[in-house]
C-alpha positions, 0 to 999 in steps of 0.5 A: 491471464485474467486480473481480477482486483479484489475491491471487496478487501476494502472494508466498510470502515478503515481504521484511519482516525483513532479515538482519543476522547477527553472531558473538557474542564468548566472554566472558573470564573475569571480571577484577574484583568487578564482573563476577563474575556475568558468564556463563562458558563450561564449561571442557569446551567452552571450547577447541573453542568458541574453535576454532569462533570462529575457524572462523567468523572465518576463514568456514570454515563447515564446520569451524566446524559441526563443532566445535559439534557436538563441543561438543554432545556434551559432558556437563553443558552449561549453558544458556549453553554451549548459547546459544553453541554454537546462535548459532554454528551458526545463523550457520554454517548461515545462511551455508552456505544451510541455512535450516532448520537456521539456523532451529532454531539460532536458535530454540533461542537465543532460547528460551534463558534464557541469551541476553542480551536484547540479542542477543535483540532483534538476533536476532528479525528474522532468525530471523522471516524464516527462519521466514517463508521456510520458511512456518512460520506457527506459528513466526512467530507464537510469535516475534512473541510473543517480539518483542512481550513484548521490545518490539522490534517494528518495522513489519517484524515486524509485517508478517511476523506479518500475513503468517503470519496471512494464510497461515493464512487468519486474516484478523482477525488478519492485519489487526491486525498489518498495521495495527499495522505500518502505524501504527507506520511512520506514527508513525515518519514512515515510508511502510509497506512496500507488501506490508503494505498488500497484506496488508491490503486482501487480508484485507478482500477475503476477508472481503468488507469492500468500505469497508475494502478501499477503504480499503487500496487507497486507501493503496496508491494514495496512498503507491505510485501503481501503475496496477494498484492505482488500477484496483481502486480506481477499479472498486470505487468506481464499482461501490459509489457510493452510491445517491441522487440519480441526476444526482449519481451521473452526475456522481461517476462522470464525476468518477472517470473524469476521474481515471482520465485522470491516474493511468495506469489501465488502461481497459476497453471498458466504462469507455470507454462508461460514461464517455462516457454519464456525460459526454453525461448532464449535457451535458459533450460535450467529456469525452464526445468524449475518451472516445469517441476514446480507446476508437477509438484503442485498438481497443476500438470497433467504429467502424461502431457507434459512429458514430452516437454519435461523430457526434451528440457532434460536432454537440452539441459544435460547437453547445455550445462556441462559445456557452459564453461567451454562456451563462456570461453570462446565467446567473443562479444556481449551477445554470446557472453549475455547468453552465457550469463543467462543460462548460469542463472537458470542453473542457480549458479549466480556468482558464474552468472554474475561474473559472466554478465560483467563482462558482457556489460564490459563488452557491450553491444546490443544486449547490455540491458539484458546483461545488467538485469542478470547481474542484478538478479545474481548479486540478489541471490548472492545476498548482495542486494546493495550492489543490485540496487546500484547496477539497476540505477539509472536503467535503460534499454527495451521499454519491456526490460525497463519494466522488469527492472523496475519490478525488481527495484521494487523488490530490492527497495522493500521497506524493513516491514515488507517480508523477504520470502524465502528463495524457492 
């Protein structure tokens, strides 16, 4: 199967930094000795800036812009005068939707040595957002450095910086800042924005770093549960299943397809055939029947071509399911019990599958890891996800089975806002 990462889904400007603009107040003259060092507006522009402030308060933005432009023409302006002029201009231009001039004014404010730290901290987010809107990656990076220097970083700011690097094809720095944003959000008990996960994952995709790309997709699936993310996560996982024991690999593939039934991911015709083949390989005839019937119902199979396979599966299932209790009773080791548990699971008899899987684990042997997976999946299907999580804690075994267990753990640890798709 071929994987196609839809990087186009990443929009040109992601909504990381919120616009929260306020109009600063022109300070009054110092009233006492303690305020003697407070900045003052030059007398030459005091009147016109007061008029500008009144215009802003009245939402008369054209007048405010005209007054600020008049003030700019005054000789011998101080840094503090320029700070206020550009601060007022930035708000006025922003409110009239002139993003380019608003960006220019706010950047001038941030670079002005007279800008109070508090105002710089309040303004850095909107300025970054404007620079990002205008695709000014270099400015985003520069403003990001100011933000880090002033210690006003947050997950959204890191996300905007990461986006700029991503747009500039600097995948390493995009990963660095996306991960910073994710880590900071996690430390604050927040779920990172979906877009920052996209940047992290797509950057790893650009670098062809499949292991870390899978980790990024797992985070997206865990925290947001979007069907398309599960598609990529499951398909790439199947493509890259560790080579090793052939039977363990077939079991792992089947378990991944069993998970696909739960998460609402789309299926292709090749998915149905591969799932059916994996089920048949370990004599899980109930699973095979499910996959074949789904493929026929969705119209992806030519019924005439799959008719012999369907007939053989029906015959196998008719012989197999009725005798499972006797086979279970005759089983003498963990291997035989695991085979029975797999069969029960395929027929949707999850309580029986869980019971027999527990017996297989107790019996020990080379298939304990497989039996644990059957137990966890059966517990999940019965709605006992807490027990399933516990079953998969510290899971070890064949690398392919470990990968399948990791994917089921992603589902079991999904965030509250991530939907739990209805079982099919």
